[in-house]
N, C-alpha and C positions, 0 to 999 in steps of 0.2 A: 179873873180865873186863870190859873196856870197854864202853859202852853204845851206842856208835855202829854197831856192826855188826848189831844187831837181832835177834839169835840167843837161844835159850833155851839154858842149860846152858853147857857147855864145848864150843866150836866150833873152836878153834884159830887164829881170825882173829887178825892182828897188831894192835896198838895203832894208832890214827890217826897217819897220817904214814909208815906203814910200806909194805911192797909191797902190791900189788892182792890183794883177796880171793880165794881159791880156791873155784871152784864145783864142783859135782858133774859127773862126766864125761858127755859126750853119750851118749844111749841107742843111738847107731848109729856105725858106722866114720865118720871124717873125713878120713882120709889118702888122698889120690889121688882118682881120679874112680871113684865107685861104678858097678858095672856096670848097675844099673836104679834108679830113684828109690825112696826109702824107703816103706814100706807106707802111712804116713799121708799121703803126697802125693796131691794131686788137683788137675786142671787147673782153671784159672780162666777162665771164659768172659766174654769182653768184652760188657757189656750194651748194649743196643740204646738209642740216645740220639738225641734231636732237638736241633738246634743252637738255643739260646735267641736269640730276636730281640730286640734292645733298641730302643726307640722313643726319638729324640732330639727333644728340644724346646729352644727358645732358652733358657728358664730352665735347663735341665739344663746346657746348654753354658756357661752363666756360673756354674756351681756353685762351681768351685775359685776363681775370682775372688773371690766373695761370701764365700766360707768363709775365706779368709784374713784379710779384714777383720773379720768378725763372729763370732760365737759360733755353733757347731753345735749344734742341739737334737737329741740322740740319742733313738731310739726307745725307748719304755717298754714292758717286757715284765713280765708277771705269772709267778709261779710261783717266787718266792724261797724258798718254804718248803723246810725241810731233808728230804729223802727219806730212806728206809731205805736202808742199803748194800746194793749189788747186786754180785753176783760172776758174772761171765759165763763160759760154756764156752769150749771150744777153738775157734780159727778153722781155716781150712784153709790148705795150703801147695802152692804151684804147683811141679811137677816141674823140675828143671834142664834147660833146653835143651840140645840137642846140636850145634844149627847153629852157623855162625860168626857173628861179630857182622855186623850189617845195614851195607850202603852208606850212606855219608852222602847226604843229599838235599838238593835246592835248594829253598828255599821260593819260593812264587809270591808275587804281590803281596798276596793274602790271607792269607799266612803258612803256607798249607797246603803240604806236601811234595808234589813233582810228579815227580821223577826223582833218580837217582843223579848225583852230582857228585864230581870230585876235588879234594881240599883238600890244603893244605900239610902237609908231614912234620913230624913232632916227637915227642919222647919224653915221653909223660905220665907215666911214672913216676919222671922227673926233676925235673919242674915242670909245673904244670897249673892250669887254672881251669874249673869245671863250673858250669852254670846250667840250670834247667828252663824250659820255656815254660809250662807249666800250660794248654795248649790244651785246649779242650773236646771237640774232636774226636779228638786224637790227641797225647797228651803226649809230648815229646821232651827229651832232654839234649842241649845243645850243647857241646862239648869243645874246650878252648884249650890248646895247649901253651906253655908260658912259656920265654922265652929268657933268657939271663944278665942282660940288661938291663932285665928286667921286662916287655918287649912280648910280645904274644901273637900266636899264629897259629892259626887254626882248624883242628881236625883232621877234625872230623865232627859230624854230627847223629844220634841214636841213640834210636829210639822204645822208650819203656817199655813199651809193651803194655798201658798203662792210658790214662786219660784225666785231663785236669784240670778246673778249674771255668770257666775264662774269665774269673775275676775275682779280686781282690786277696785272698789270705788273711790277712792281716794278723797273721803269725807270723813266728817266727824257727825256724831249723833244719829247714827243708823237705827239704834234702838233706844229707847227711853222709859224709865222705870218711875212709877210714881201714881198719881190719881188723876181725875179731871180737873183737879185744882192745881197742880204743879208737879214739879219734877223732883224727884228723890236721888236720881242719878241719870248721866254723869253730873249734871248741874244739881246742886242741893238746895232746893228752895222749900222744901218740906221733908218731913220725917215719917211718910208713911209709904209703903210698897205694896199697892193693891192691884195696879194695872201695868202691863207691859206692851208697848207699842214698838211695832217692828215693820220697817220697811222691806218689801219685796221688790227690788230693784228689776228684776227680769219680768215679773207680770204686771208691773205698774199698780201694785195694791198696798194697803196698810192692814197688817193683822194686829188685831188687839187680843190679849190673853188676860185672864183673870188670875192673879196670884194667890194659890191657896197654899195652906201649911206643907202639903204633901206634893204639890206639882202645879202645873199650869193648865188652864182651862181655856179653850179658843172660844172667844165671844164672838167673833166675826172677822170677815175681810171685807175691804172696801176699796174701790177704785181711787187711785190717789189724785185725780184731776189732771193727769199730765203723764209725761214719759219718763221713766226711770228714777223713782223717788229714792233719794240717797240719806235724807236727814229728816227728823221730825222734833217738834217741840210742843209742850202744852202748858197751859196756863189759864186759870180763871174760867174752867169750862170751854175752852178753845183749843184746837189742835191746828198747827200749820205744818206743811210739809214742803220740802224742797225738791222740785222735780227737774233733774239736771238736763234732761232732753238729749243726752248723749247717745248716739247711734253705734259708735265703735266700741266693741267689747274688749279689744285688746288693751295690755298696759305696755307691752314692749313691742315695738314695730320693727326693730331691728338691733344690730350690735350697738350702735350709737344713737338710737332715736327711741324716744319715749313719747307716749300719748298724754296730751293734755286733757284731762276730762272737761266736760261743759264746754267743748270747742268744735265737736262735729255733729251737726244736727240741728234740732231746735233751739229757740231762745230758752235759758232756764226760766223757771217761774216759781212762785210759791202760791199754794191753794189753802184755803181755810175749812174747817169743820167744827161744828159744835160736837161736844162729847158729853156724854150723861156719866153720872156716877158709876153706871155698871159697864161703861165702856163703848156704848154705842155710838157711831158716828153719823152726823147728818152734815151734808155738804153746805155751805153757805154760799148763796148766789151772788155772783159778781165779785167774788173774793180772790180769783186768780190775778196775779200782778207780776209783770216782768222785773227782773232786778234792774242792773244798769243797762241793759238792752244790747250789751255787746256780744257778738257771736263767739268770740274768745272770752269765756268768763271765768272758767276754773271754780266754779260754783263748789263751796265746801261744807257750809254749816248753816242752819237756820236756828234762833232760839229767841225766845221772849226775854226781855229784861226781868228781873226779880218781881216788879210791880204789874207787869204785863201789859204795860202802856205802850210799849216800843216793840217791834220786831227788828231783829238784827240778822244780816246774811253776809257772809264772807265770800269774796270773789278774789281769787289768787292772781289772776293775769288780766283783768278787766283794764283797758286803757281808758282813764277819764279824761275829758276834756281839758286841756291847759296842764295836764300832769306831765312830768318829764318821761321819756321812753324808758329810763332805768328804774322809775319809782311805777312799778305795776300794781295793780289791785284796787279793791274798793271795800270799804265797810258800809254796806247798804241799809238804810234803816227806814222803817215804815212806822207813822203813827197807828195805832190800833183804835178803832172806832167802837162806839158803845154797841153796835149791831154785830160787831165781829169782823167787819170787813177793814181794809187798810185805807189810810189817808195818805197825808203827804209823804213822798220818797225823798229822802236826801242821800246823796253819794258822798261819801266821807273819805278823802285822800288818806291813807294810812301813813304812819310816821316812818315806816320802812317798805319793803318790798314782799309781796306774796303772803298778805294775811290768810291762814287757813283755819285752825281750830280755835275755839274761844270759850271761857267761862266767865263767872261774875263774881264779885265779892257780895256780900250781904247787902251793902248798901248801894249796889247797882254800879260799880266800877268794873270796866271791861278789860279783861286780861287776854291777850291775843299772840298766838304764836306767828312767826314769820319765816317762811321758806327762804327767802333772800337769795333767789336763784337755785334752789334745791342741789339737784346732784351736779348742776353746772358750777356750783360754787361751793366746793367741800369746806366744810368748818364755817360756813356763812350763816348758821341758824341764828334767829333773834326772838326775843318776846318783847311785848309792848304793853301798856297800860294806858287805859283812857277814862275820862269821864263826861258825863252828859252836861252840857252848859244849859242855860236857861231856855234856849231854844230846841232843846233835844238834839243838838249837834254835838258830835265826839271832839274832844280835845285831848291830845296827848299829854300825859303827866311828865314823864321823864324821858321820852324818846324810846328808840329801839335799843335793847340790851342785849349784846351778843352772848351766845353760850359755847361757842367753839365747836358745834355740832353741825351735822349736815341733814337739811331737809326737816326743820323742825315743824310738827304739825298738830300734836293733841294736848290738850292743858286741863289740869285739874287743880283746884285750891283747897287747901286744908280747911277744916270746920272752924278752927281758931284764927282763920284769916291771916296767918303768918307766913305760909310757905306756898310756893307754886311749883308745881312739876311739870315739865315739858318733855314729850318723848320726841325722838328722831330716829327713823327706821335705818338709815345707811350708816356706811362705815362699819362700826361694830354693833349698830343698835344701841341707842343712849336715852337714858331719862336723866335729864338735868333739873336742877332746882334752884329757885330764887327766893329770897326773902321778899316778903310784901310789907312795905311801910304802911302806917295808919293813914297816909294820904295817897296810897295807892302805888307809890314809887316802887320799881324793882330793881334788885340788887343781886348779881349772880352769887349763889351760895356754892354749889358743886356743880362743876361741868359733867362729872359722872357720879349721879348720886347713889349707883348701885354698886360702886368700888369702894373698898374700906378707906381708902385715902380720899375719895372723891374726885380722883382725877385719872386714874389708870384703867381706860376701858379694856385692857387685856386681862385683867384681874377681877372681872365682874361676872355676871351669870346670864347676860342677855347677848344673844347673836343678832346678826343683822335682821331686820324686820319688825322692830318694836313699833306697834301702832297705837290702837286705842287703849285708854286708860280710864280707871274709875276708882275712887277711894270707898272704903267701907264707911258707913254713917258716922262712925266715932273718928274717922280718919286714922286709925290706927294700923290700917293695911292698905297697900296699893295693889290693884290688880291690872296685869299688863297683858294685852293680846300680841302675840306674834303672829301676824297674818301671812308670812311666808313658811312658817312651818306648821300653822294651825294649833299652836301651844298656848297655854295659858299660864303666867307666871305669877307668883305671890310673893309679896315684900312687905316687911314690917317696917313702918315708919318710925326711925329710931332718935329723930332730933337733929338739929343742925343741917337740915336738907339732906341726910343720908338715908339709905334703904338697905335693910338687911334682907337676903334671900331666905325664903321659907320653904318653898316647894314649887314644883312644875307639873303640870298636867297635859299631856298630848291629847288634845280634844278630837281633832279633826285630821284624817289621813290626807295628805294632799301630795300630789306630784311635786317634785323639787323644783324649787323656784328657779327661773331660768332654764329648765330642761322640761318644759311644758306646763309647770304651776305658775299660775298668775295670782297668787295670794288673794284668793277668794273672800275668807272670812273678813267681816267688817262689822263694827258696833258692839260696846261692851258696857254694861250696866251692873255697879255692884251697889250692895244695901248692907 
């Protein structure tokens, strides 16, 4: 039997490259609408919260301008000792609501919804873009219908029932579009957009929406099984969430000091759920697992491999045993068992430093961005490609390939498997492109894909703050979230790794970054 499936004895799983692994049936009916919620369901109460007040100083207002030109000193945190493994019990599940989808609401000047509004019509099942506000008083999803020319029309704003943190989460995969069987965006394993999964980092919950032609319908809200969920993934009827455990909600601590996420608070964990075709979540007993076990983790993303046999988590700043001080980070993998729990854990030393966001080729190769010092190393961004060997361990294909940008973080792969786009938020805000060889090897195509010449960042349309990305299902259009300004950018993919600007939408009204704004929105999924 092949080793990648992680089962004991004979399980009947196909060899790598075959069809998706078959899991045990759900313990309750999933066809149609159940007459009443399952016995394990329990309502989720919205916690009472006070709004955090941010004091702005002139030194703070100049933080970003100084940071781009100088190295940032990150906070030092103790507690790197390896703790004993901990398995958590079950989380609770919210019942599926029976009311219709809420009306879209108009944001006031401070970004708080004040009342219903009528928005443009569009079919979200044919083409759409979704992003979340991460607002600390009431998280919401903004939904846009995509037209044939890639332009967008806003359809509505939909409360998640939970709350965000009001500050940037420094993660990838904060929202995922697809079905119970797989993901349509930002990772493209399937070609169906029926459910939208959203993390509520402030309230510690996961909201699930049903995607209708005319809008979103909230299915339910479920405790994430940990503190501060920042990334989710779905495959083969399973959902896993990354809980960062971070306690500090600030992004900038001072003029020359930035907060490393997943470094103040509890040890980061992942927790599993079964997900029905209609979006109900059921926690899997004893599914919670620690990552590397390091107090300073920098956890960023969790995703299943395309076949669903392996769960991958990126940790930007974890110090692995035997690794050099300069080579920080871990690509942590777990075997996925037949019952949905996780088996063997492997800590893979990355080829470079600071693995952040990642994506997959259709045959399971892993494409990873590398911060490589982030703001402390201007122009030091990298990307790297990996393949799984026969023992489900990662092996670098052609090492770390530089892109000349600062703080490379998010990754998408075109449907033809020929081009990789990587975004970097600082300096001018950059999207770079790589060619992807048949063997998975990366070659830099355009350092600045949004510039006409592929090089000059002063002549493109992206400002500082380029974060999450997602491609349309035909890979003809790339959608880019700017978390610093709350804007959504649309680009056409024109070949040779270049992008042509189409339009911009100012989605969320945010305080100016560095003057009270902390880049709250995160997570983007296009179809």
